[in-house]
N, C-alpha and C positions, 0 to 999 in steps of 0.2 A: 478549612471554613472562610465564604468570603462576607466582607460586605455588602450590605447595599444602601443606595442613597439614591434617594426619592425626595421627588418635594411632596411637602405638608400643605394644608392652606394655613397653617399660624406663618407664613414667613415666605415670601416671594422668591429670598432665596438665604433658605434655612443652611446652618452652618455643618456641610458633610463628618460626620462621627470619623473621619483621618486626617492625615495630614499628607500632603505630595509634595516635596520639593527639588530641585533639579542640581544635582552636587556637581565640584566643582569639575571633577571628568564628565560631566553633560549626561548624565544615566540621573534616573528618575529613582530618588526614592520613597520608597510609600512605608506609611508607619500609623499602623492600628489603632483606634482606641484604647486598647489598653500597652500601644506604647512598643509595640514589634514592631521592628522594620524591617523592609523587606529593599534594598538592592536593586535596581536594574531590571524595574517594572516597566512592560509597556502598555501601554492599552494597544485595546484591539475594538474596531467598529462589529455590530453583529449584525448590521444591514447598512453596510456600507452605499452601495449604490438607492435604496427603496428610501431609509431613514438614516442620513450621515448622523445627525446628531441624536441620535436616540437609542440606548444601548451599547454605553462602552465597557467594555470587561477593564479590570486593570491584571495584567498575567503574570507571573513572578518568574522569574528565570528558570525556575522548575516546571513552568508549565503549567501552574496552577491557575486561579485566578483568587485573586485573593477580594478584588472588589468588584462590584457593579453598578454603575450608573445609568441611570432610568432617561432621564434627560440631561442633555451635556449644557442645556440654557438654563438649567435649575442650577450652577453652582452659582457660589458667588466669583465675580471679573477675573482674579487671578490666577485662580482655579481652572476656569474656563480656558483662558489665555493658554496657560503651559499645556493642557489637553492636545489644543488647537495647534499649537505651535508644534506639538513630539504628536502627533497623526496626520501632519501635512509632512514632515519626513516621510513617514512611512504610505503613504496613498499618494498615490504617482500614476493618474490618469489626467492622461492630456484631453481638454474638450475642443472637438473639432467644432470649427465654425466655418469652413469653405472645401471642399471641397475642388482643387487646380484641377487637379488631374488623374485617369487611372490606363496604365498604359493596356488595355484589353476587360472585353466586358469577360472572360473565358477567365479562370483564375488554373494555379495563381495570378496573381495581377500585383501590380504593383501600383500602391495608390502615390498621392504626392496631395500634402493636408496644409489648413493654415488652421493650427490651434491656438489656446489660450497663451501654452507654451514653446511659441512659434512656431515656424514653415518646419514639416517634415518630411520622410516618406518611409512610408512602409508595404509591406509583403502581404498578402491576404489571401495566404496556400486557399481559403475555400469559401463558401459561400456560407457554412456550419457557421463560422467565424467571426458574423455577425446575428444579435443576438435582441431579440426586441426587447422593451424588459416594461412593462404594466407599471406608470411614475407619475402618478395623479394627474392621470386625464392627458397625458400627453403622449404622442407617439417618441418612445426618447428608445436610442439603441447603444448596444458596445461591442465596440471592434473588438478583433484582437490582433495586433500585429502578427506575425512571426518569427518577433525577436522576442516576444513576452511581455510586452507591454499592451495595456488593453487602452484603448479609446470610447471616448462619453459621443452621444449627440444626448442628449438632453429632450433637444422636441424637435423633431424633422423639421415642424414647418417651419421654423424659424431660421430656416435653415433659407438661401437662395434658393432661388428657382431653377438655376444648372446645379448645383452640390445638389440638390434635391431629386432631379432627371438620374443623375450618376448616379445614387445609392440606391433608386428605383431597378433600377436595374438587376442588382446582388437582389432584391429581394425577394 
């Protein structure tokens, strides 16, 4: 059975009924309200793109959910920081800031882009590897490179005009 942690009206930052700490090995130790330890738990976002700070599941090494966190922001700062650090290690979705070039307007094509993690190139295998996301009223995209890396465009309208024109040829 998993523990659920959600925000109550009585306190802006209630204390969760569990403890979470990083061990010397770097693994997370989860301790239930009744003192049962779970070594090596992993936080997993339920809605990584649509609501990255909502619905965090803490999963044991056996693949069982041991706790559910409704809102990451509802956690005390130290616990929230620990989970954010661990989630950042799991989530690698560079954000495209500018399209520098595409090798051809047919697929497969090589895309050269500037991201928040640096400049890179990837192969777009097919137009179906570009997904539109309904994301807070913005035109968001998720682009899958052939190497398995997912690239995000949180708001297509925020890109420069040349980048938007290149993207539009594939949409």
